[in-house]
C-alpha positions, 0 to 999 in steps of 0.5 A, spaced: 500 499 499 505 504 501 509 503 494 502 505 490 500 510 495 501 516 490 495 513 486 491 513 491 492 521 492 486 523 487 479 522 490 476 516 486 468 516 488 468 509 485 472 506 492 467 504 496 469 508 503 475 512 503 475 515 496 482 518 497 488 517 501 488 523 506 481 520 508 484 513 510 490 517 513 485 520 517 481 514 519 487 510 521 489 516 526 482 517 529 479 510 530 485 505 529 489 508 534 485 508 540 483 500 539 483 496 545 487 490 540 494 491 541 496 488 535 491 492 530 493 498 534 501 497 533 500 495 525 495 501 524 500 506 527 506 503 523 502 503 517 499 510 518 507 513 519 509 510 513 503 513 509 505 520 512 512 520 511 511 518 504 506 523 502 508 529 497 511 536 501 505 540 497 499 536 496 491 537 495 489 536 503 495 541 505 497 535 509 504 535 513 509 529 510 512 528 518 508 524 523 510 529 529 508 535 524 502 532 523 500 530 530 502 537 533 500 542 528 495 539 523 490 535 527 489 541 532 488 546 526 483 542 522 479 541 529 480 548 531 482 545 538 489 547 541 491 541 542 490 534 540 490 531 547 484 536 549 479 530 547 483 524 550 
């Protein structure tokens, strides 16, 4: 999936649930990181990190290509929160 991530950058309405890689990255971050199953949570984090690192620096969603910047800057900006940990 990581090798073909560039193909998934463009939205495609024919895809069933996640129409672009950006919605899939958001889904992994919001849903799978809080999973009670340890294996699922760890593998989701590995996939999320690899996908974020493979994003181009300039993309249509203005999503950062660095996991730390994603957590500290992108998520609070898109949600309007001061910090991502406020909800937890």
